[in-house]
C-alpha positions in Angstrom: -11.4 -13.7 -12.4 -12.5 -11.7 -9.3 -16.1 -10.7 -9.2 -16.3 -7.0 -10.1 -18.9 -6.8 -7.4 -16.0 -7.2 -4.9 -13.3 -5.4 -6.9 -15.3 -2.2 -6.5 -16.6 -0.9 -3.1 -19.7 -2.6 -1.7 -21.5 0.7 -1.6 -20.4 1.8 -5.0 -23.4 4.0 -5.7 -22.5 6.4 -3.0 -18.7 6.1 -3.0 -16.8 9.2 -4.3 -13.6 8.1 -5.9 -10.8 9.6 -7.8 -8.1 7.9 -9.9 -5.9 8.2 -13.0 -6.1 6.7 -16.4 -3.8 6.9 -19.4 -5.5 8.1 -22.6 -4.0 7.7 -26.0 -4.6 9.7 -29.2 -4.0 13.5 -29.0 -3.9 13.4 -25.2 -1.3 10.6 -24.9 -0.9 11.0 -21.2 -2.4 10.6 -17.7 -5.8 12.1 -16.9 -7.5 12.6 -13.5 -10.8 10.8 -13.4 -13.8 10.8 -11.0 -15.8 7.7 -10.4 -19.5 8.4 -9.8 -21.8 5.5 -9.2 -19.4 3.3 -11.2 -19.0 5.7 -14.2 -15.5 7.0 -15.0 -15.4 10.7 -15.9 -12.3 12.6 -17.1 -12.1 15.8 -15.0 -8.6 16.8 -16.0 -9.9 20.0 -17.5 -10.6 21.1 -13.9 -7.6 19.6 -12.0 -4.3 18.7 -13.7 -3.2 16.3 -11.0 -4.6 14.2 -8.2 -2.4 16.1 -5.8 -4.1 19.4 -7.0 -7.5 17.9 -6.4 -6.8 16.7 -2.9 -5.7 20.2 -2.0 -8.9 21.8 -3.2 -11.5 22.7 -0.5 -14.2 21.9 -3.0 -12.7 18.5 -3.9 -15.9 16.6 -3.1 -18.0 18.9 -5.3 -15.6 18.5 -8.2 -15.7 14.7 -7.9 -19.5 14.8 -7.6 -20.4 17.1 -10.4 -17.7 18.7 -12.4 -18.5 18.2 -16.1 -16.2 16.0 -18.1 -16.0 13.3 -20.8 -17.4 9.9 -19.8 -14.9 7.1 -20.3 -17.5 4.3 -19.5 -17.9 2.1 -16.6 -15.2 1.4 -14.0 -16.0 -2.3 -14.2 -15.0 -2.4 -17.8 -11.7 -0.5 -17.1 -10.9 -3.0 -14.3 -11.8 -6.0 -16.3 -9.5 -4.9 -19.1 -6.7 -4.5 -16.5 -7.3 -8.0 -15.1 -7.1 -9.4 -18.6 -3.9 -7.6 -19.4 -5.4 -5.8 -22.3 -3.3 -2.8 -23.7 -6.1 -0.6 -25.0 -6.9 2.9 -23.7 -8.1 4.2 -21.4 -5.6 2.2 -19.2 -5.8 2.3 -15.4 -2.9 3.9 -13.5 -2.1 4.2 -9.8 -4.5 6.7 -8.3 -1.8 9.1 -7.0 0.8 11.1 -8.9 3.3 13.7 -7.5 2.7 12.9 -3.9 5.5 11.3 -1.8 4.9 7.7 -1.0 5.6 6.9 2.7 5.1 3.8 4.7 4.9 2.8 8.4 6.5 -0.4 9.7 5.8 -2.8 12.6 2.5 -1.2 13.5 1.0 -4.6 14.4 2.2 -7.1 17.0 2.4 -10.0 14.5 4.5 -8.1 12.0 6.7 -6.9 14.9 7.5 -10.4 15.8 8.2 -11.4 12.2 10.6 -8.4 11.8 12.5 -9.5 14.9 12.6 -13.1 13.5 14.0 -11.8 10.2 16.7 -10.0 12.0 17.6 -12.9 14.3 17.6 -15.3 11.3 19.9 -13.0 9.3 17.6 -13.4 6.3 17.7 -17.2 6.4 14.1 -18.5 6.0 15.0 -22.0 7.2 15.7 -20.7 10.7 12.5 -18.7 11.0 10.2 -21.5 12.4 12.5 -22.4 15.3 13.1 -18.7 16.1 9.4 -18.0 16.0 8.6 -20.7 18.6 11.5 -19.6 20.8 10.5 -15.9 20.7 6.8 -16.6 21.5 7.8 -18.8 24.5 10.3 -16.3 25.8 8.1 -13.2 25.4 5.0 -14.6 27.2 3.3 -11.2 26.5 0.6 -10.1 24.2 2.4 -7.3 22.4 -0.9 -6.1 20.8 -2.1 -5.1 24.3 0.8 -2.8 24.9 0.5 0.9 24.0 3.7 2.1 22.3 5.7 4.6 24.4 3.8 3.7 27.6 5.3 2.9 31.0 4.4 -0.8 30.4 6.2 -0.7 27.1 9.3 0.8 28.7 9.3 -1.9 31.4 9.0 -4.6 28.8 11.9 -3.0 26.9 14.2 -3.3 29.9 13.1 -6.9 30.6 13.9 -7.8 27.0 17.3 -6.1 27.1 18.1 -8.2 30.2 17.2 -11.4 28.4 19.1 -10.5 25.3 15.9 -10.2 23.2 15.8 -6.5 22.5 15.8 -5.5 18.8 15.7 -2.3 16.8 12.3 -3.5 15.5 11.1 -3.7 19.1 12.2 0.0 19.5 9.8 1.2 16.7 7.1 -1.4 17.6 6.6 -0.5 21.2 8.7 2.6 21.7 7.5 6.2 21.4 8.6 6.8 17.8 7.0 5.0 14.8 8.9 3.7 11.9 8.2 5.9 8.8 10.2 5.4 5.7 10.1 6.4 2.0 8.5 3.5 0.2 8.6 4.6 -3.4 9.2 7.6 -5.6 6.4 9.9 -6.8 4.9 8.5 -10.0 6.5 5.1 -9.6 3.6 3.1 -8.1 1.9 0.5 -10.3 -1.9 0.1 -10.7 -4.6 -2.5 -10.2 -3.9 -5.4 -12.6 -0.2 -4.6 -13.1 2.8 -6.8 -12.3 4.6 -6.2 -9.0 8.3 -6.7 -8.9 10.7 -8.8 -6.7 14.4 -7.9 -6.7 16.1 -10.8 -8.6 18.4 -11.5 -5.6 15.6 -12.1 -3.2 14.6 -15.7 -2.3 12.4 -15.0 0.7 9.6 -12.4 0.2 6.0 -11.7 0.7 3.2 -9.3 0.0 2.1 -6.8 2.6 -1.6 -5.9 2.3 -2.3 -2.4 3.7 -4.6 0.5 3.8 -3.0 3.7 2.5 -4.1 7.1 3.5 -4.2 10.0 1.1 -2.9 13.2 2.8 -2.9 16.6 1.2 -0.3 19.4 1.6 -2.1 20.7 4.7 -1.6 17.3 6.5 -5.4 16.7 6.1 -6.3 13.0 5.6 -8.8 13.2 2.8 -9.2 9.7 1.6 -7.8 6.2 1.4 -6.9 3.3 -1.0 -5.4 -0.1 -0.8 -1.7 -0.9 -1.2 0.8 -3.8 -1.5 4.1 -2.9 0.2 6.0 -5.7 -1.4 8.6 -7.0 1.1 11.9 -8.8 0.7 12.4 -10.6 4.0 15.9 -12.0 3.3 17.4 -8.7 2.2 16.0 -6.6 5.1 16.7 -9.5 7.5 20.4 -9.4 6.6 20.5 -5.7 7.8 17.9 -3.1 8.5 20.3 -0.7 6.6 19.2 -2.5 3.5 15.6 -1.3 3.9 15.8 0.8 0.8 17.0 -2.1 -1.3 14.3 -4.3 0.2 11.5 -1.9 -0.2 12.0 0.3 -3.3 12.4 -1.5 -6.5 10.7 -1.4 -9.9 7.1 -2.4 -9.3 7.5 -2.9 -5.6 4.6 -0.5 -4.7 1.1 -1.1 -5.9 -1.9 1.2 -5.1 -5.5 1.2 -6.1 -7.9 0.7 -7.7 -9.0 4.3 -6.7 -8.7 6.7 -3.9 -12.0 7.0 -2.0 -12.6 10.4 -0.6 -13.9 10.9 3.0 -17.5 12.2 3.2 -20.6 11.5 5.3 -20.5 7.8 4.4 -16.7 7.1 4.6 -14.4 8.4 7.2 -11.3 7.8 9.3 -13.5 5.7 11.6 -14.3 3.5 8.7 -10.6 2.8 8.3 -10.2 2.2 12.1 -12.9 -0.5 11.9 -11.9 -2.0 8.6 -10.9 -5.6 8.0 -8.4 -6.2 5.2 -8.3 -9.6 3.5 -5.6 -11.1 1.3 -5.6 -14.0 -1.0 -2.4 -15.5 -2.7 -3.0 -17.9 -5.6 -0.1 -19.7 -7.1 0.0 -20.0 -10.9 2.4 -22.9 -11.0 1.6 -25.0 -8.0 -2.0 -24.4 -7.1 -0.9 -22.9 -3.8 -3.6 -20.9 -2.0 -3.2 -18.8 1.2 -5.9 -16.5 2.7 -5.8 -14.3 5.7 -7.3 -11.1 7.2 -6.1 -8.2 9.3 -8.3 -6.1 11.6 -7.3 -2.5 11.7 -8.6 -2.2 15.3 -5.5 -4.3 16.3 -3.1 -1.6 15.0 -0.8 -0.4 17.8 -0.9 3.3 16.8 -3.9 5.3 15.6 -3.8 6.2 11.9 -3.9 9.9 12.7 -0.9 9.5 15.1 1.0 8.0 12.3 0.1 10.9 10.1 1.3 13.3 12.8 4.6 11.5 13.2 5.1 11.8 9.4 4.1 15.4 8.8 4.1 18.5 11.0 6.4 21.4 12.0 9.2 18.9 11.8 8.5 17.8 8.2 6.4 19.2 5.4 5.0 17.6 2.2 4.0 20.5 -0.2 2.7 18.0 -2.7 0.9 15.8 -0.1 1.7 12.2 0.5 0.3 8.6 0.5 0.9 6.8 3.8 0.9 3.0 4.1 -0.3 2.1 7.6 1.5 -1.2 8.1 0.4 -4.8 8.0 -0.2 -7.6 10.5 -0.2 -10.2 7.7 3.2 -12.0 7.6 2.5 -15.3 5.9 4.4 -18.2 7.5 2.6 -21.2 5.8 5.1 -23.7 4.4 5.1 -23.7 0.6 8.0 -25.5 -0.9 9.2 -27.6 2.0 8.5 -28.3 5.6 9.9 -25.6 7.8 10.6 -23.4 4.8 7.8 -20.9 5.4 6.3 -18.8 2.6 7.9 -17.1 -0.3 6.5 -15.9 -3.6 6.6 -17.8 -6.9 6.6 -15.9 -10.1 3.1 -15.6 -11.5 1.4 -15.5 -8.0 -1.8 -13.5 -8.0 -2.3 -11.3 -4.9 -5.7 -9.9 -4.1 -6.1 -7.4 -1.2 -9.6 -6.2 -0.3 -11.9 -4.5 2.1 -15.6 -3.8 1.4 -15.3 0.0 1.5 -12.4 0.2 -0.9 -12.8 -2.8 -3.2 -9.9 -5.0 -4.2 -6.4 -4.5 -5.4 -5.2 -7.3 -7.7 -1.6 -7.8 -8.9 0.6 -10.5 -10.3 4.2 -11.2 -9.1 7.2 -11.1 -11.5 10.8 -10.0 -11.2 11.5 -6.3 -11.0 14.1 -6.5 -13.8 11.6 -8.3 -16.1 8.5 -6.1 -15.8 7.9 -2.9 -17.7 10.5 -0.3 -16.8 9.3 2.9 -15.1 10.0 5.8 -17.5 7.2 8.4 -17.1 8.2 10.5 -14.1 7.4 14.0 -12.8 9.2 15.9 -15.5 7.4 13.8 -18.2 4.1 14.5 -16.5 4.5 18.3 -16.5 5.8 18.3 -20.1 2.6 16.4 -21.1 0.3 18.7 -19.0 2.0 21.8 -20.5 1.5 20.5 -24.1 -2.2 19.9 -23.3 -2.6 23.4 -21.9 -3.5 22.1 -18.4 -0.9 24.0 -16.3 -2.1 27.2 -14.7 0.3 30.0 -13.7 
C-alpha cells in the first residue's frame, strides 16, 4: 500500500483542496468537500457543485473557512479507497459537470510514439523497428523546436520530402495543438477505482498527466492528477478512432483532489513539476517506473488553455484540461520486441509532490462498475436535498 504521506501533498498543512464524496443515508448522493490540513469537511450547503465553487470569486475563503460537517481525515478516506471498502463517505472524482478535455502530443517523446503507432497500424510487434528507424532518420531533438516556429515549418517540409510527415507531427510541431474531448461530464473515476480498457484492445498503456481546473471565465484555478488511459492499437489503426480509443467506461481517472491556486501553489508550480509513474503487475511481478518533467512540454499550459477556450469556444460549466504526457512505456513485458501493454490487475500510481498520488487498478471497461449517475441524476439529487438556488 502506498504511504499516505505520498498519496497526499507533501505540504498538506497549507494545501487548499476541494473534492467530492458520496454520502449515504438521507443524503444518498455526492457532496462537495474541502480538505483543510488533512481534514475533510462537507461544504455542500454553501456550493452545490465543484463547478459552482470554482466560479466563485471567494472560492479560497470558502475552502479555508466555510462551516460544514467534518467527515474525518482525508488519509482514512484514501485508505478505504485503496482497500476497496464500500462504506461511506466514498471518494469520487473531484470534478462534476465540467467538460473533460485533453491535449495530445505535447511532448517530443509522445509525439514520436504517436507517429510510430500510426506507421505500425496498431501492430505492437512492429514498433521497436520503427522506433529505431524514426530516430535515425529524424536526427533532430524535437523537444528543442517551438511549435509553429520557422524552424518547425522547415522541419515539416524536410519530413514531407523524406516521406516521414504525419498528422501527429502536424499537431506536435505545427501552430495548432491537439485538443479533444476525453470524457463526458460526471464520468471520470476516482482515486482507488478501477480504470477500464476496451475489450478489443491488445496494446495499451496509462498516460500520467497533470490536469488543470478551469472555470467558466477561462481562469485556471487549480490542478489535479489524471490518467488518460490510451489504447495504442485502436488509435494506431486510424486517428479517426480516437473517440473509441479514448472514451470508454472508466478510461478517465482524476484525483485525489483539486488543489486550488494560492500564494503557495500556482501555474509556475505546474510548469516546474515532475510527474512520476509506477506500474506494478498483479500477475507477473512486472514493475516499470518513469518520470516526466513539465518543463519539457512543447506548449505552455496557458497556451493550451487559450487554444481550448476563448472567443472561438466557450465552456459555461468550466472544464478540466489534461496537459499531455511524455511517458509512453516501451519496456518489453511479455516477449522480446513486444513492448509494453497492460495486464488486468495492474496497479498504476501517478504522483507529484504538490498534488499527491493518483492510484488505480486496471480492468476491462465492460467488467467494471457501469456509469449510471450522470448530470440529470445529480440535479435531481441536489433538488431533493434543497441545494439548488434559483
